[in-house]
NUMIRO-252646 format. One record per residue (C-alpha): residue in one letter; z, x, y negated. Coordinates in steps of 0.001 Angstrom, whole numbers. Example, Ala and Ser with C-alpha at 12.3 -4.5 7.8 and 13.67 -1.06 7.14 Angstrom:
# NUMIRO-252646
a / 7800 / 12300 / 4500
s / 7140 / 13670 / 1060
***
This chain:
# NUMIRO-252646
m / -30973 / 17172 / -27376
l / -30602 / 13491 / -28336
f / -33110 / 10943 / -27118
t / -34331 / 8510 / -29752
p / -36209 / 5525 / -28316
t / -39684 / 4960 / -29655
a / -40966 / 1496 / -30260
s / -42677 / 1439 / -26893
s / -39806 / 2979 / -24944
a / -37304 / 639 / -26532
t / -39144 / -2393 / -25235
t / -39956 / -1075 / -21774
t / -37790 / -2379 / -18937
v / -37653 / -385 / -15723
s / -36256 / -2202 / -12712
p / -34018 / 6 / -10598
a / -35392 / 810 / -7179
e / -33825 / -1031 / -4296
p / -31316 / 1340 / -2624
r / -32663 / 2716 / 615
r / -30360 / 1890 / 3516
l / -30536 / 4576 / 6159
g / -27471 / 3550 / 8144
p / -26137 / 346 / 9693
a / -25885 / -3008 / 7957
r / -22180 / -3286 / 8791
v / -19391 / -840 / 9566
q / -16548 / -1636 / 11956
l / -13016 / -417 / 12530
a / -13461 / 1243 / 15906
a / -9735 / 2053 / 16028
v / -6599 / 1586 / 13939
a / -3424 / 3582 / 14652
s / -126 / 4348 / 12984
y / 2716 / 6821 / 13258
l / 6330 / 6310 / 12219
p / 8827 / 9185 / 12010
e / 11811 / 8874 / 14351
t / 14588 / 9018 / 11758
v / 15779 / 5640 / 10448
r / 17483 / 5586 / 7046
t / 19233 / 2310 / 6281
s / 19727 / 933 / 2798
r / 23449 / 1509 / 3246
d / 22661 / 5180 / 3977
v / 20668 / 5340 / 743
e / 23506 / 3799 / -1253
a / 26038 / 6179 / 288
r / 23968 / 9217 / -695
i / 23456 / 7973 / -4254
a / 27196 / 7376 / -4565
a / 28000 / 10835 / -3185
e / 25630 / 12608 / -5582
s / 26235 / 10384 / -8626
p / 29990 / 10262 / -9308
a / 29456 / 8854 / -12804
v / 27981 / 5555 / -11569
r / 29249 / 2774 / -9353
v / 26863 / 1828 / -6551
r / 27598 / -1664 / -5329
p / 27337 / -1768 / -1499
g / 24408 / -3909 / -378
i / 22601 / -3851 / -3728
i / 19285 / -2526 / -2330
a / 19044 / -5124 / 425
a / 20165 / -7865 / -1968
r / 17450 / -7025 / -4496
t / 14609 / -6144 / -2125
g / 15394 / -7431 / 1372
i / 14852 / -3892 / 2684
q / 17299 / -3042 / 5450
a / 15809 / 249 / 6667
r / 12915 / 2645 / 6382
r / 11608 / 5682 / 8325
v / 12022 / 9200 / 6977
a / 10017 / 12283 / 7923
a / 11869 / 15246 / 9398
e / 12305 / 18294 / 7157
h / 9615 / 20220 / 9026
e / 7068 / 17366 / 8844
q / 4388 / 17295 / 6174
c / 2057 / 14515 / 5067
s / -697 / 16136 / 7102
d / 1478 / 16017 / 10243
l / 2009 / 12259 / 9948
a / -1719 / 11812 / 9401
v / -2592 / 13977 / 12421
h / -284 / 12032 / 14752
a / -2017 / 8798 / 13757
a / -5479 / 10389 / 13859
r / -5060 / 11577 / 17433
a / -4036 / 8094 / 18524
a / -7005 / 6544 / 16702
l / -9499 / 8968 / 18252
t / -8103 / 8202 / 21715
q / -8515 / 4475 / 21083
a / -12101 / 4995 / 19958
a / -12862 / 7297 / 22933
l / -13921 / 10067 / 20559
e / -13214 / 13781 / 20454
p / -12433 / 15651 / 17233
s / -15909 / 17191 / 17493
d / -17441 / 13710 / 17204
v / -16048 / 13198 / 13691
d / -18481 / 14059 / 10897
l / -16409 / 12850 / 7932
l / -12654 / 13139 / 7401
i / -10941 / 11589 / 4390
f / -7261 / 12006 / 3580
a / -6320 / 9077 / 1356
a / -2707 / 8834 / 196
a / -400 / 8785 / -2786
s / 1383 / 11788 / -1231
q / -77 / 15204 / -451
d / 919 / 18521 / 1079
l / -79 / 20579 / -1969
i / -1712 / 20130 / -5362
e / -4482 / 22431 / -4125
p / -6370 / 22473 / -1764
a / -7220 / 18980 / -581
t / -4773 / 17894 / 2129
a / -7810 / 16866 / 4202
h / -8411 / 20574 / 4865
i / -4920 / 20932 / 6310
v / -5393 / 17813 / 8445
q / -8697 / 19174 / 9742
h / -7155 / 22541 / 10601
k / -4363 / 20873 / 12582
l / -6567 / 18231 / 14198
g / -9484 / 20430 / 15238
t / -12333 / 18570 / 13551
r / -15211 / 20505 / 11961
c / -16807 / 18311 / 9331
q / -17013 / 17370 / 5667
v / -13550 / 16650 / 4232
l / -12199 / 15251 / 981
d / -9129 / 13614 / -509
v / -9098 / 10178 / -2167
k / -6180 / 9239 / -4406
n / -5395 / 5919 / -6055
a / -1642 / 5407 / -5553
c / -933 / 2692 / -2954
n / -4616 / 1725 / -2774
s / -5654 / 5233 / -1757
f / -6262 / 4268 / 1863
l / -8370 / 1245 / 938
n / -10478 / 3379 / -1380
g / -10816 / 5977 / 1382
v / -12199 / 3293 / 3694
q / -14509 / 2152 / 887
v / -15926 / 5669 / 498
a / -16316 / 6166 / 4259
e / -18063 / 2808 / 4690
s / -20505 / 3661 / 1917
l / -21373 / 7028 / 3445
i / -21931 / 5516 / 6884
c / -24177 / 2824 / 5387
t / -26320 / 5459 / 3649
g / -26644 / 7446 / 6878
a / -24600 / 10390 / 5561
a / -21978 / 9977 / 8324
r / -21733 / 8374 / 11765
n / -18073 / 8619 / 12791
a / -15641 / 8679 / 9879
l / -11909 / 9243 / 10176
v / -9773 / 8002 / 7285
v / -6123 / 9046 / 7431
t / -2982 / 8776 / 5363
g / 388 / 10458 / 5530
e / 2975 / 9191 / 3089
i / 6240 / 11086 / 2551
c / 7429 / 9395 / -619
s / 11045 / 9986 / 435
r / 10754 / 13460 / -1110
a / 10144 / 11929 / -4542
v / 13498 / 10104 / -4505
r / 16057 / 10888 / -7204
w / 19574 / 10871 / -5714
h / 21556 / 12024 / -8747
v / 21659 / 9399 / -11501
r / 23720 / 9474 / -14673
d / 24000 / 5854 / -15725
a / 22702 / 2298 / -15290
e / 19447 / 3131 / -17084
d / 18788 / 5957 / -14632
m / 19489 / 3572 / -11754
r / 16893 / 1159 / -13107
r / 14267 / 3878 / -13595
f / 14688 / 5479 / -10197
f / 15376 / 2331 / -8155
p / 11770 / 2024 / -6850
g / 12148 / 5362 / -5065
w / 15048 / 4030 / -3018
t / 12742 / 1462 / -1402
m / 10227 / 3970 / -32
g / 9541 / 4653 / 3643
d / 7435 / 7376 / 5293
a / 4509 / 6676 / 7641
g / 1113 / 7842 / 8814
a / -1976 / 5828 / 9700
a / -5618 / 6319 / 10619
v / -8804 / 4345 / 11172
v / -12050 / 5338 / 12829
l / -15107 / 3803 / 11182
t / -18448 / 3566 / 12978
a / -21583 / 1462 / 12905
a / -20795 / -2101 / 13953
a / -21742 / -2827 / 17559
h / -22773 / -6358 / 16586
e / -23588 / -8037 / 13294
s / -20650 / -10421 / 13780
r / -18197 / -7502 / 13608
g / -17173 / -5151 / 10875
i / -16389 / -5136 / 7178
r / -17686 / -8390 / 5733
h / -16673 / -7974 / 2102
r / -14832 / -5586 / -145
a / -13981 / -5597 / -3833
f / -11765 / -3710 / -6258
a / -10494 / -4344 / -9753
a / -8220 / -2492 / -12172
r / -6126 / -3314 / -15228
s / -5420 / 241 / -16271
s / -3300 / -444 / -19354
h / -351 / -815 / -16964
w / -479 / 2824 / -15784
p / 2889 / 3874 / -17323
l / 4858 / 1384 / -15188
a / 5108 / 3672 / -12115
t / 4591 / 7424 / -12196
i / 5460 / 10726 / -10579
p / 4809 / 12929 / -13636
y / 5086 / 16363 / -11996
g / 2163 / 18677 / -11272
g / -512 / 17561 / -13724
s / -1508 / 18695 / -17200
m / 1070 / 16421 / -18861
h / 4040 / 17931 / -16999
p / 2926 / 20960 / -14984
r / 6488 / 22131 / -14366
g / 10029 / 20844 / -14396
d / 12124 / 19397 / -11602
e / 13008 / 16360 / -13682
y / 9372 / 15207 / -13422
a / 9192 / 15415 / -9622
y / 10686 / 11980 / -8957
l / 9230 / 8493 / -8800
h / 9894 / 6696 / -12082
g / 9185 / 3016 / -12368
d / 9845 / -311 / -13992
g / 9900 / -2561 / -10941
p / 10310 / -5912 / -12729
a / 7524 / -5125 / -15202
l / 5225 / -3975 / -12387
k / 5936 / -7190 / -10464
d / 5164 / -9255 / -13564
a / 1876 / -7381 / -14031
f / 735 / -8065 / -10482
v / 1876 / -11690 / -10455
s / 101 / -12343 / -13761
e / -3077 / -10357 / -13039
g / -3378 / -10352 / -9246
p / -3963 / -14026 / -8360
a / -7003 / -14434 / -10617
i / -8508 / -11184 / -9304
l / -7900 / -12240 / -5694
h / -9317 / -15732 / -6188
d / -12429 / -14302 / -7872
i / -12932 / -11944 / -4938
m / -12507 / -14725 / -2376
r / -14933 / -16934 / -4284
d / -17519 / -14147 / -4425
a / -17112 / -13677 / -664
g / -17621 / -17401 / -106
l / -14306 / -17671 / 1745
t / -10911 / -19320 / 1450
f / -7599 / -18443 / 3090
d / -8485 / -21006 / 5769
d / -11334 / -18714 / 6829
v / -9078 / -15748 / 7697
d / -6713 / -15465 / 10655
h / -4368 / -12718 / 9453
i / -3427 / -11320 / 6058
f / -1989 / -7853 / 5467
v / -517 / -7391 / 2005
h / 985 / -4369 / 306
q / 4742 / -4979 / 244
v / 7439 / -3461 / -1947
g / 10227 / -6029 / -1512
e / 10858 / -9571 / -331
a / 11325 / -11148 / -3778
y / 8148 / -9466 / -5017
h / 6338 / -10650 / -1872
a / 7550 / -14237 / -2261
a / 6443 / -14322 / -5895
l / 2982 / -13081 / -4946
l / 2608 / -15664 / -2168
a / 3609 / -18430 / -4546
a / 1236 / -17246 / -7269
t / -1783 / -16762 / -4986
g / -1275 / -19646 / -2565
m / -1601 / -17339 / 438
p / -257 / -19085 / 3583
a / 2960 / -17283 / 4535
h / 2462 / -17859 / 8273
k / -674 / -15695 / 8207
v / 988 / -12754 / 6440
r / 2478 / -9940 / 8502
g / 5790 / -8705 / 7112
t / 6851 / -5054 / 7375
v / 8980 / -4342 / 4336
t / 12437 / -5318 / 5644
q / 12497 / -2658 / 8376
l / 9953 / -113 / 7085
g / 10277 / -300 / 3303
n / 7445 / 399 / 900
m / 5090 / 2724 / 2796
a / 2706 / 3198 / -144
s / -915 / 3480 / 1040
a / 118 / 3359 / 4714
t / 1414 / -227 / 4424
l / -1787 / -2080 / 5332
p / -3056 / 94 / 8202
v / 449 / 331 / 9707
a / 806 / -3456 / 9643
h / -2678 / -3897 / 11113
a / -2112 / -1325 / 13860
r / 1202 / -2897 / 14871
a / -390 / -6347 / 14977
v / -3153 / -5049 / 17246
a / -622 / -3283 / 19484
d / 1475 / -6415 / 20020
g / -1536 / -8652 / 20600
t / -1298 / -10644 / 17366
v / -4746 / -9519 / 16228
q / -7458 / -10136 / 18820
p / -11178 / -9292 / 18927
g / -13061 / -11961 / 17034
d / -10290 / -12503 / 14489
r / -10909 / -12163 / 10769
v / -8366 / -10226 / 8722
l / -7813 / -9782 / 5011
w / -6332 / -6620 / 3528
l / -4839 / -7049 / 46
g / -3857 / -3806 / -1623
m / -1987 / -3435 / -4889
a / -1311 / -134 / -6578
s / 274 / 1216 / -9713
g / -2213 / 1728 / -12470
i / -2689 / -1179 / -11776
s / -5412 / -1883 / -9247
v / -6138 / -4564 / -6668
g / -8291 / -4033 / -3585
v / -9474 / -6465 / -918
f / -11206 / -5989 / 2420
i / -12300 / -8863 / 4662
i / -12938 / -7579 / 8179
d / -14199 / -9220 / 11364
v / -12445 / -7272 / 14135
***
């Protein structure tokens, strides 16, 4: 039934009720942990395998490092699944937070990768980890983890959860195409050769003090760019077919999209937060290659000395990039209590996400 406004209803304005806050004013990262598989795959190893499986093309030695700066990346063992990487990180995060699995009342698996199309990988993580709580998956390419934290923070603030565990397990190495037929294939599948595997986890709880916790968060999308990076397999467009199971991408076009769109989005977000780069101590940025990274720094004006680099030795870790970088900076003493950090996520689609956190 269609509703047709009457004269009176058309002129009546109803102010929305103020949302009722049942939880804390701010949510903190009670723990941040990461997990890296043991196996190291160098860029020379990648080039050797492409050459072995693609006799019709010439692979110039050193081309991956020359174009991206990536020297190595970690690769999950054959028996490891995305859920396993997430569980390793989750256990470490729970230990840091002095929590047991039974203390967790919300578990979110947030990654570009997944164990299966169905069910949610969060169920598999829960089964392996031993939690007994509400679970769900969040997916938004390389911003999946940031959106998972966004959802968890919101649920804690409404009182729907107390101790939330957000995890990721990225095994993008299994979406790499090794056999290529020509130079065009090399261009299309090149982004896959930059990928590295990793797991990460954060525990979110009510902030112990109003000076700690998530200070600001914002997200924006420019969705017309969605065709620039895809793994077509498994959805309604391409439900079957091995040729669709690999990461396809136009790296230069994706870089141009982020460099043209990203700075304005970031500056708007910083302005809305009432902050400048001088107000943050550390910056963690999604990284896909050194040239890409340098172009972004130049376009945004981010101070390079505040940005933690991971891409040369760990590659593009998809949604795990930011929490892995943060966890490693905490572990080596770079990030200290009282510091303010900025997470800048960028994902195919495209989307940009920012968190500003007082740790």
